[in-house]
C-alpha positions, 0 to 999 in steps of 0.5 A: 721591467728592467727598463724594457719597454714594449712596443705600443703595437703590442700594446694595441695587439694584445687589447685587440685580441683580449676584446675579440676573443670576450667577444667570442665567449672565452673566459675573460680571464683567459680572454684578458692574459692571452691578449696580455701575453701576445701582446708583450711579445708582438710587442717584443717581449721575450718569454720571460719578460711577458711573465715578467709583464704579468706578474707586474701588472697583477700585482697592481691591481692586489689593493682593489682585489682586498677591497672588492673581497672586503665589500663581499661581506656588507653584500652577502648580508645584505642578500642573504639576511631579506634586509635588501627586501625590506627597504626595496619593500618599504620604498615603494610602500611608502611612495604609493602606486600613484609614484610607481616607476619613481619609488621602484626606480628608486629601490633599486638604485638605493639597494644598488647604492649599500652594495647589491650588485644590480642583476641582484638588485633587480631580481629582489625589485623583480615581483613588487615591480611585476605585482605594481606595473599588473595593477597599475597598467605598467608595461613591462618595459618601463618596469625593466628600464625602471629598474636597470636604470635606477640600479645603473644610478646607485652603482655611481655611489655604490661601494662596489667593483668599480667605484672601488678601482677607479678611487684606488687607481686615482688614489683616494678615498672611497667616500671621495669617489663615491660623493663625486656620484652622487649628482649623476646619480641623481641625474640619471635616476630623473632620467630614467623615470622620466623614460619609463613613464613616456613608455608605460603603457606601450608594449605588453603588460603585465598578466594576473599570472605574471603579478606576486601578490602581496600575501604569495610575498612570504615575508615572516623571515624577513628583518624589519625596516629599522633593522634592516637599513642598520648596515649600510647606514654605519657603512654610508656615516664612516665612509663619511666622516672623512668627508664631512671634516675635510669640508667642515674643516673640523681637523677629529672628523678629518683626521679619521681615515679608516679604509673601506677595507675595514670598513665595509665588512665592519658595517656588515657584522654590526648589520647581522648582529642587529638582525640577530643573525650573528650565527649565520655569519659564516653563511653571510660571510660565505656568499659573499666572498661567492657573489665577488670571486668571479669579480676579483677573476676579471680585475686580474686579468685586468692587472696582466693588460695593464701591466702589458699596457704599463709596459708599452710604450703607448701613453709617451705615442698618443700624448704625442699624436696629441701634441701634433694634432694642436689640441691644447691641455685645457681643450682636451680637460673639457671635453672630456668633462663635457 
């Protein structure tokens, strides 16, 4: 921005306006852009400089946008082929009724971990959950908590837009971010199972009419488990090669650096071929792209706000405030971690 600095007041006002407009149900993309524009003008920028702020901010997220769009191939394959449903049913059957809550939470976690969005994962497992809940006498609130909590746990370690954005923002490999989230994900799963178990006799139970019986679910079009797991397995293996090589001290593996933008589509296509669904490549990729479109637009809108904050002196003001408060950097870091 040619050395031009926007006032930190404008940055805060712009951010506040964006949040208020989103809460007022304005489309988040327009809310973020409008907040960035108003904030830049209030912060002292002219009309031309404001456009420069927006363009610079949106350009900064293009790398993340490309990776998110690439992840849509894997997500589309898992959802449209029935692979996600196959994996969910296999997990629930493996654990049996005695560990129903753990099975449901784990199924949702794994489906989300391979790149499926949480709402979609919940919808996939919900029919199974209703049937199991009716048979085992588990309340609706406990089932919903198990599915939502499991989905959130899986989201921590999945190649989803949030993880991709975090990796991009901190200059890290996607695999490193996924590995770092493994322990928190397990902790989240454990807490979900404990709380859901405490609530399984509380609230409204699943009626016979609401339960989906096994005979009502048409599984004839679903791929077998050994084929359904090919796509996520290939993705995990390729993403983990570099970290495993670094940990084990194997230079050949440590130097194997292929971006997630290549790995996720490749895994999706390989999984599609393994399931004999190669003829549906256009359908599956189109579905995945449609699923990612809303996220991409929000990322672009967020880039506008990011450009506003980057062009302002907000960060220096925050640093000055911390220094004035006498808080040491070590203490601040500990408070953020713990």
